[in-house]
N, C-alpha and C positions, 0 to 999 in steps of 0.2 A: 474372032480376035478384035475386030473393030467394035463389036458390042461391048466387050469387056472394058476396052479403053474408054468408050463413051460412059459406061457405068461408073468407072473409077473417077472420071472427070466430074461427073455429076455428084458423086459422093463427096468429093473434095469441095465442090462449090457449096453443097448443103452444109458441110461441116463449117465452112467459113461463114456462111450466113448465120448459123446458130451461134458461133462465137461472137459475131459482131451484132447480134440481136436484130438482124434484118428479117423479121418474121413475115413481112408481107410478100417476100419472094419464095417462101417455102412451098406453098400449095402448087405453084407452077412448076417448081423443080421436082416435086413429088410426082406430078403427072408424067413428066418426062422420064423419071426413074422407073415408075411402074410400067410404062410402055416398053422399056428396054429390058427390065429385069422382072419377070413375073413373080419370082420367088420372094420378092421384097414387099409383099402386101402388109405383113405385120410391121415392118419398119415404116411403111407409109402411114399406117394407123398411128404409130408413135409420133411421127413428125407432125402429122396433121393435128393430133391432140395437143401437142406442145405449142405449136404455132398459134392455134386458136385461143388457147388459154393466155398466152403472152400478149396476143393482140387485144384480148378483152381487158387485161390488166393495164395495157398501155392506154386504151381508150377510157377506161374507168379506174383510175389509179386509187390504190388503197390509201387510207389515212390511219395514223397511229391512234388507237383508242376508239375507232369506229366500230359500230355493231356489225356482226356477221351478216352477209348478204343472202345466205340461204340458196337453195337450188333455183337456177334461172335457165331459160331455154338455151342460152349459149353454153352454160356449164353442163347441161345435160348432153349436148352434142360432144363436148370434150370428153365426158365420162364414157360415152359409147366408144369413142376411138381408143381410149386407153384400156377399157375393159376388153375390147376385141384383141388388142395386142397382147394383153396379159393372159387371157384365157387359152389362146391357141398354144402358147408355150414354145413357139418356133424361134424366138429371139435368142441371141447370144446372151451370156450371163451379164456382160456389161450393159447391154441395151435393156435387159430385163430390170437391172437396177435403176437405170434412167427412168423407165416407165413407172416404177414404184415411187421414185422421188417426185415425179410430176403429179402422180395421183395424190401423194401426201400434200403437195401444195394446193391441189384442187380441194381437198378436204378442209384445209385451213380457210380457204377463201369462202367455202360454204358454211364454216362454223363448226365442223365436226373435228374438234381438237383431239379427242381420244383416238379416233381412227388414224389421224395423221401420226400421232406418237407411236401407235402400234406398228405402223408401216416402217418408221425409222428404226424401231427396235428389231424388226424382222430383217431389214436390209443390212444392218450392221454398218451404220454410218461412220463409226470410228475407224473402220478398216478401209474406207474409201481412199484409193491411191491418189496422190498429188503430183507424182513425178512421172514423166513420160506420157502425159495425157494431153489431149487438145485443150485449148483454152475454155471451150464451152463447158467441159466437165468440171473445171475449177469454179466456173460461175454456178453450176448446179450444186456443187458442194457448199459454196457460200450461202446460196439461197436455202439449202436444206438446214444448215445450222441455224440461220436466222429464223426460219419457220419453226423449228423445234423450240427455240427460245421463246418465241411468241406464244406457242401452244402451252408451254410450261407456265408462262405468266398468266394465261387465261384460266387454266384449270385450278380449282381450289384444292387445298391439301386436306386429306381425310382426317388427319390428326393435327391438333393445335400445339404439339410439342415444339419447344423452342429449337431443339436440335434439328428437327425435320424442316422447320422454317428456314434455318440458316443453310441447311444442305440444299434446299430447293433454290434459294436465292443464289447460292454459289453455282449450281448447275445452270441456271438461266444466264448468269454473267459469263460463264465459261463458253456457253453456246454462242453468245454474241461476240465474245473475243475471237473465237475461232472463225466465225463468219467474217468478222472484220479483217483478220489476218489473211484469210484466203481471198477475200475480195480485193485487197491491195495487191496480192500476188496475181490474181486474174487481170486486173487493170494494167499492171506493168507488162504482163505477157501479151495481152491483146494489142497493146500499143506497139510493142516490139514487132509483132507479126504484121500489123497494118503498115508500119513504116518500111518493113522489109519487102512487103508486097509492092508498095509504091515504088521503091527503088528498083526492083527487078522487073516490074511491068512497064511497058512503054506508056508514057502519059497520054491520056486521051483528052481532047478538047472539052473543057467544062467539067472534067472529073475532079472530085474533091474527096478527101478522106471522110469517112462516115463518123459523125460526132457520137461518141459513146454516151449512153445515159446510165446513171446508177440504178434507177428503179427503186421500188419500195423496199425490197428485201435486202439488197446490198447496202442501201443507205441506213436501214435499221441496224444491220450488223456493224457498221462503222460508227454509228452515233449513239447506240442504246447502252453500251456497256458502261461508259463513263457517267451517263445519266443515273444509272442504278447505283454506281459507286457513291456519287454525291448524295443520292437519296438515302442511302444506308449509312451515311456519315463517314465513309472511308475516303477522305480527301486525298490521302497519300496515293492510293491506287488509281483514283480518278486522274490526278495529275500525271502519274506514270503512263496511263493509257493515252492521254493527250500526246505526250512526248513520243510514244511509240509510233503513233500515226504520223506525226510531223517529221520524224526521222526517216520514214520510208521515202524512197525515191519518188519524186513527183511525176504525175501523169496529167495529161490535159483534162481528163475527166474529174480528177480530184482537186483541181485548182480552187474552185469555189468552196469546196469542203475544207480544204486546208486553211483558207482565209478565215472561215467561220471558227474553226477549232483554234487557230492561233489567237483570234480575238477573245474567245472564251477563256483560254488559258491565261492570257494577259490579264483579264479581269479578275480571275481567281488569284493570281500572283499579287496583284495590287491591293485587293480588298480582303483576301482571306488568308494571307501568309505573311509572316514577319521574317526578318533576317535570321533570327535564331532557329526557326523551324525549316529553313530552306536547305535543300540539297541540290547540287548541280546535276544535269542530265546524265553525266558519266558515272555518278556514284550510285551505289545501291540504296534504295529507300530505307529509312530507319525502321527498325522492328516496331518501335513504339513512338508515336508522334502525337504531340498535343493537338494536331489538326483533326485527328480521328475521334469518333465517338467512343468513349471508354466502355460503354455498355455493349458494344458490338465487337467481338473479337474475330479477326480474320487475317489470313496471310497477306502480306504486302508484295508477294512475288507470284508469278504465274504457276498454276498447278497442272499445266499440260505442256506438251511439246508437239510440234508439227514436223512431218518429214521434209517439208519444204517451206521456206520462209521468204517473205518479200525482201527485195534488196533495199538496203539502207545506205544513207550517205556515210562515207568513211574516207579516211585519208589523213595525211599529215597536215599540220598547221591549220586545223579547223578550230575556229573560235568556240570556246565553251564559256557561257556566262557563269559568274561566281556569286551573284546576288539576285534576289528576287526581282528588284526593280530593274536590274540590268537585263535579265531574261525577258521581262515584260516589255521593256523598251525595244529590244531586238525583235520580238514578235510583232509589236505594233508597227515598227518601221517596215518590216516585211509585208504586213497586211496593207499598210498604206501604199507601198509600191505596187502591190497587186491591184488595189482598188483604183489607183490612177491608171494603171495599164489597161484595165478592163472597163473603164468608165464609159457609159453610154452617153454620147454627146449629141446625138441626133435629136432634133426637136419635132420631128414629124409625129402625128398622132399615133401611128402604129407602134412606135417605140416608147410610148409614154409610160407603160407599166414597167418595162425594163429599166427605163431611166430613173423612175422612182425607187425601184429596188436597189439600183446601183448607188443612188444618192444616199439612201437610208443606211446602207452598209458602210459607205465611206464616212458618214456623219458619226456613226458609233465608234469607228476607229479613231477619228479626230477627237472625240470627247474623251476617250481613254488616253490618248496621247497628251491631252491637256492635263489630265490628272497626273500622269507619270512625270511629265516634264515640269509641270507646275510645282510639284513637291520638291524638286531639285533646283528651282529657280532658273531653269533653262528656257527663258521666254524668247530669247533670240532664235533658238533652234525651233521652238514651237511656231513662231511667226513664219519661219521659212517653210515648215511643213504645211501650214494653213494657206500660205501663198500658192503652193502647188495645187491646192484644192480649188482655187478660184476658177480653173478652167471649166469645171462643171457646177459652179455655184451660182449660175445665172438666176437672178430673182429668188435666191434662197437666203432668207434673212439670217438663219441660225449660223451658217458658215461665215457670212460677212461680219456678224457681230462678234463671233469668236476670234476672227482675224483682227478686228479692231482692238479687242481687249488684250490679245497677245502683243500687238504693237505697243499698246500703252505700257504693259508690263516690261517690255523690252527696252523702253525708253525712247521709242520712235514716235514721239508725240505728234509731230507735224504730219506724218503719214497717217497716224491713227485718226486725226481729225478729218482727213479726206475720206477715209473709209467710213467713219461715223456719218458723214454726210450722205453716203450711199445707203447706210442703214436707216437714216431718217426718211429717205425717199421710199424705201421698201416698207417702212412701218411708221407712217406719219403720226399716228395716234399715240405712240409711245413717248411720253414726256421724259422718261429717264435718259434717252439717248441724247437729245440736245443739252440736257443738264450735264451729262458726262462730258460732252464736247466743250461746253462752257468752262467746266472745271479745268480741263486740259489747257484751254486757251489762257485762262487766268493764271494758272499755276506755273507751269514750266515754260510755256511758249511766250507768255506776256502779249498775246494777241488780243488786246482789250476790245477792239472794234468787233472782231469776230465773236468774242465772248458775249458782247452786248446783243448781237444778232441772234445768237442761240438762246439767250435768256428771254428776249422778246418773243421768240417763237413759242416758248412755253406760256408766257403771260398772255399772248394773243390767241392761244389755241381755243379758247371758249370752254364750253361745258365738257368737252371730251376729256380734258386733262385737268378738271377742277381740283382734284385732290393734290396735284403737283403745282398748283398756281402759287402757293406760298413759297415753295422752293424756287420757282421761277423769279419771284420778286426778290428773294434772298440773293440769288445769283446776279440779278440786275443791280441790286444795291452794292454788291461787292465790286462789280465792274465799274460803276460810277465812282466809288471811293478810290479805287486804284487809278482811274483816270485823273481824279483830283490830285492824287499824289504825284503823278507824272506831269501835271500841268505846270507851265512856267509862269503864267499870268495869275495874279491873285484873284482877279474877278472871275476867271474861269474856274479856279479852284473852289470858290464859294458857291458858284452855280452847281458844279458837280457834287459838292458835298451836300447841298440841299436836296438834290435829286436822290442821292444815296440815302439820306435820312428818310425821305418820303417812301422810298422803296422798302426800307427795313421796317418802317412803321406799318406799311401795307402788309408785309409778310407776317408781322407779329399779330396784326388784327385777324388775318385769315387763319393763322395757326397759333393760337395763344398757348397751346401746350407744348410747343416746340422750343426746347431750350436753346437751340442754335439761333433761332430768330431773335429771342430776347438777348442773347449774348452779343450778336453782331449789332443790334440796335444800341446796346450799352457801349459797345466799342466805338461806333460812329459818334455817339454823343460825347464820349471822352475825347475823341479827336477834335470835336467842335468846342471843347473846353466847357461843356455843360456837365460838370462833375456831379452835382446832386442828382440830376435826372439819370445819369449813367449808373450811379450807385443803386437807384431803385430798380432799374431793369436787370442789372447783374445779379441782384438778390433774387429777382424772379427766376432768372436762369438757374440759380443754385437751388431754388425750391423745386424746380422741375428735374434737375439732374445734379444732385448734391455732390457727387464725386468728380465732376468735370474739371480737369486740371486747368484748362484755359479760363474758365469762369473764376476759379479760385485765384488764379494769377492776376486777372484783371481787377478783381476786388482788392487785392493787396496793393496793386499799383494806384488805384483810385484813392485808397486810404492814405498811401504815402504822399499823394498829391495834396491832401488836406492836412499834412504834417502829423498824421496819426501813425508814426513809424512803428511803435510797439504793437499796435493792433495789426498793422500790415505784416509784421514779422511773425506774429502768432498765426495768421492765415497761411503764410508761406510754410511754417512748420507743420501745420495740419495737412497741407497739400503734399508735403514731402513724406509724410507718414504713409500716404497712399502711393506716391510715385517717388521712391527714394533715389532714383537715378535720372530724374528729369533735369537736364542741364540748365534749362532756362530758369526753373525755380531755384536751383542752387546758385545761379549767378545773381538773381535778385536777392537771395538770402545774404550773400556776401556783401552786397551794397548796403542792405538794411542793418546787418550786424555791425558793420564798420561805424554806423551812426549810433546805434542803440547800445551795443555791448562792447564796443572798442575793437581795435585792430587785431587783438590776440584771438578773440573768438572768430572773427572773420577769417583770420589766417588759417585756422583749423578747418573751417568749411572749404576754403579755397584749396587747401592741400587734398582734402577728400575729393573735391571736384577734379583736381588734376589726376588723382589716382584712377578715378572712374574714366576720365578722358583717355588715360594711357591704356587701360584695359580694353577700351572699345576701339581705339585707333592704332595701337602699336601692334599690328598683326603682321606676321611674316607669311611668306608664301606657304599655303597648306601642303604643297607637294613635298616640302622638306620635313614633314612630320613623320615620315616613315610608314605611312598608311598603306602604301602599295601603288600599283600602277594599273588598277582596273579602270574600266570605262567610266565608272561613276565617281572616281576621284576628282575628275575635272568638274563634274556637275556639282559635287559637294563644295568644291573650292569656289565656284561661281556663286553658290547660294550664300556662303559665308561672307563673301565680298559684298554682295548685294545687301545683306543685313547690316553691314557697317555703314553703307551709304545712306540707308534710310534713317539713321540717327539724326536728331535735330542739329542744324548748322548754327554755330555761334557767330560765325563771321565768314565773309568771303575769304577763302584761303589764299587768294592772291594779294589782297589788300589789307586784311585785318580790320576792316571797317566794322561799324556797329552791325549786330546781327539782324538778319531778316527772319523773324519768327514766322512759322507756318501754322495756321489754325485750320485743321481739317483739309489740308492740301492747298489753302489759299495764303498768299503773303499777308503778313500782319499789316493792319491799317495804321499801326503806330510807327512804321518805318519812315525814315526821312526821305523826302522827295529829292531825287537827283537823277540826272541823265545817266550816270554810271549804274545806278540801281536797275534801270531798265535793261541795260546790256548784260548785267549779271544774271537777271531772271531769264533772259532769252537764251543764255548759254548754259543753263544749269544742267540740262540733260546730257549735253555733249561732254561737259566736264565730268559728270558721274560715270559715263561710259568709258572715258579715257582713263579714269582712276581704276576701273575694273581691269582694263587691258594692261596698264602698267603694273598693277599689283600681281597679275598672273605671270608676268614676265620677269619680275624682280622680287627678291626677298627683302627689299628695303622696307622699313616701317612706313605705314600709311600716314600721309600728312593729315594732321588734325587741325581744328580751329585754334587760333592764336589768342582768343580772348582770355582764357584762364591765365596765361603768362602775363598779359598786360594788367589784369586785375590784381594778380599777386604783387606785381611791381608797385601798384598804387597803394596796396595795403602796407607794404614795407615803408613806403613814404609816409603813410599816416602814423606809423610808429614813432617817427621823429628822431630815432637814434642814428648816430653816425654809422654804426656798424650795419644797421639795417639799410641805411642809404647806400652803403658800399655794396651790400648784397643785391639791392634793387638793380644795380647796373648789370648783374649777371643774368637776370631773368629775360630782358630783351635779347641778350646774347643767346640764351637757350631757345628763344623763339626763332632766331636766325638759323639755328641748327635744324629746326623743324622745317622752316621755309627759307631757303638761302636768300631770296630777294623780296622780303616784305616791306614795301616802302613806308607804310604807316608805322610799322614797328620802329624803324630807324628814326623817323621823324618824331614819334612820341618819346623815344628814349632821349633824343636831343633836347626836346622841350622840358621833360621832367627833370633832367639833370640841371637845367638852367634855373628851375624854380626852387624855392625853399620848401621844406616839408609842409609848412603851414599853407603856402600858396597852392601847392599841389593838392592838399586836402580840400581846400576851398574850391578848386577847379572841378573836383569830381563829386561834390556833395549834393547834387540835385537828382535824386533817384527817379523822379517822375518827369524829367524833361522830355521833350519830343524825341530827342536822339536816343535816350536810354530807356524809354518806356518799353521798347521791345524786349529789353533784357528780362 
């Protein structure tokens, strides 16, 4: 009686070790079993053959596409054990089936694919039971289907008939799908058994649950089916297979696999699927899809059923994405969460390879997040995601640089500059980083001293950054010119302007084919009132880049400074043919038309400008458009609002002062120097972000620039008629409706009504004055 109990206990322990793949314990347990139950010699041969084969595969893992290994001493010993168990015929039918499946796996490892397929045909793999069996039998079934699929892939087809090829491909895919489904079922079942044993057993000091490994055959079954679908051009079934695996209840063993599959599916949804061809996970796939190869016909649904399936996530109030970008974003956020949770932070040498793998996996996720969120203008959310990655981004330039770019796009320029400083430390030979930081400092932050330091970093770098030295001098010249604009002493202004001119000349000499260098040199000469020299360089810029709007505009302004108003107007018309909605060009055209063609022509242009202004700025809250309430509505709304903010500013919306034109992200050097201009430049980003927030919370029209209203009032004054003068009073009133408290609008209205029409026309008839050159 005691012997039977001991034997039963040993059999249970052996079954547990087989289910948990603890093969190193099997030989010792077999010795104990043979000593107690002499009749189990055949079972011992089976167990020893299986354990030695699995130990060999664990020590010498197989690789996809590797050549067969052929007979080896270890494999010869395994075959002896299995042959002895099969030849005696004393095993029960279920253990006889197990022996045959192990022998078929051995045949595959040695490269005898036909012998393996013959064994599977003889055993009747399709009739293998999945219910009421121990977990290790589920694993054996999954391994068998994966091995059968591998054998079918390796063997050539005797006939080249297309129907036979299609049938063979479908058989292979079906084997892999069955292997994957049963593998998921096995992993769920073994995790349930392990957790149950831990709860029922008294915990021992130092004991820990055994980490399950997928192994070559289970991993092949889970990952090979969708690869073949994509290879055969059936994207619909490939996406469906991804979703089936992701919907299965997660286990510890499948966490890394799920992150990989989620990332791959997100990449396909972003790059290979549009909104029109998308179907959500709860819908049946379309019978015909433009995603699939039309030359390959195949069913988009499963052609088999299993008696037992893996558990899937189900329940009420489960979110289901409705768009491809929405599903991709959800998958990437899940992958990002898993990457952060499993990040390897240890810096000891033993963990270096694991740390590199973890970092590479996370970098791919963040690159895809950049694509998904960048398309929708969600840079704020992207910067938050990348900030979470900083905990394992030590000395990793790519993540730091991505973080800096996301902060730039989100309007957090001050913080972006600090992150760019770290990027410069990590990659000091890359001249584009300090140039980017200098652009930020000059453009939105107005940190001119910092910009000068970054520009000098490029200029003083030596031969390492010789190709960017011209850009460095260009940035340095812009910094000096802006500092001259802000300087309050005339002597300091002249010194800084000379420095700027020398820097621009140096940039032009280093890169004579760069149209920007010629343009900014002409711009600085124009500021210094060297009009003929400026004309020569702006013509050089146009020879290098004939359709550059800024160069064309500068040429027109320089011609107007020489009283060639008609030529200037022709240049403006030519530029507007390429850029019909350029506000600055339209504003200059109104000024010139009022002088050359009279106020009536100018009035028509000004009305056109106002209509364009209204179409760009009079936007209501996109949530009122009836589009719906999906996750992406908010991102689309944010993108539309950001698009309106990037339009050129005519004036400061609070003051209505002369516009500050931006050329390539830098303030115009024609703008008038004032202390107030500095404060306006410093708060430009904060103002833009506050406009986004207010526009998302209110459906009121977005406040636009006031210059079109003021210009139209001046044109009515030029007309000289009493009726026109009366209507001119109404235009500043209209500007007050757009901005309730514009002090310059009220002041200008008072001044204009006190002047006669002739005096008002004379007051505004200098189109190339320093104050109006930026127009």
